[in-house]
N, C-alpha and C positions, 0 to 999 in steps of 0.2 A: 494146343497138343494134349490128347489124353492117353493114359496108359493105365491098365489094370495091372496090379502088382500083389504080391504076397508079402506079409508084414514079416520082418526079422524079429522084430520086438513089438511088445504092445504100445498101442498108440491110442490117441483120441481123435475123433471126426473133427475137421476144422469148421464144420458147420452146426452140427448138432452138440458136439461134445460128448458122444457116446464113446465108450471105452471099447476098444476093440483089441482083442487078444492076439498075440503072435501067430501067425500061419494063416490067419484070415485073410481076405480080398480086399482090397480098398481101391479106389479110383484115383490116381495122381493127375492135377490139372496143371497145364501150364510150366512154364519153367521154374516158377517158386515151388512148384510141386506141391500145391493145395492139397490135402488129403481128404476123400469125402468116404463115408461107408456107403454100404449096398443102398440104404433107403434113401439117403441124400442124393447119390448119384442119378437116380431117375432113370437108369437103364440097367439091364441085366449083365453081370460079368460075362465073359467069355467061357466055354465049358473048358476048354483046356488052357491051364496055366501052369507053368514050371513050379515045381516044389521049391522050397526054400533050401538054398545051399549054404551051409555054414562055412566061411572060410577063417582060417586062423589070421588074427591080425598081425600085421607085420611090425616089428620093432622101429621105434621111430629113433632117427639120427638127431639128436638134441641140439646140434649146431645148426641144422636147417631151420630150427625153430626161433633160432637167435640166442639161444642160451650158450653158456660158457660151457667146454669141456670140464669133464670132472676133475681132471689133472691141473687145473690152473695155477694152483698155489704152487706146486712143485716145479713147474715150469718158470715160476717166477724167482723162484730160489736158486735155481740151477745157472741163472744168467748172471754174467759179470756186472758190476756197478756200472751204470752209463750205456749197458747193451739194450737194445730195443728189439722187438720181435720183428 
């Protein structure tokens, strides 16, 4: 599977190591998304590609990452002796 895309951040070509600045076009190959610059791709990019859209990052829920909530000490103090969660 091949897909041409515009970069959101500066990257390097996975074949020749050339620095490609943000906003330039690169070819993503396969599921692992190996990136190739225009020179290494061996084919011209399409004429029309969507512009880079910057979307704000959503805040992470730390409990989904396996980290404890920030109030874990307070909850431990509020429990009665012998009481468990």
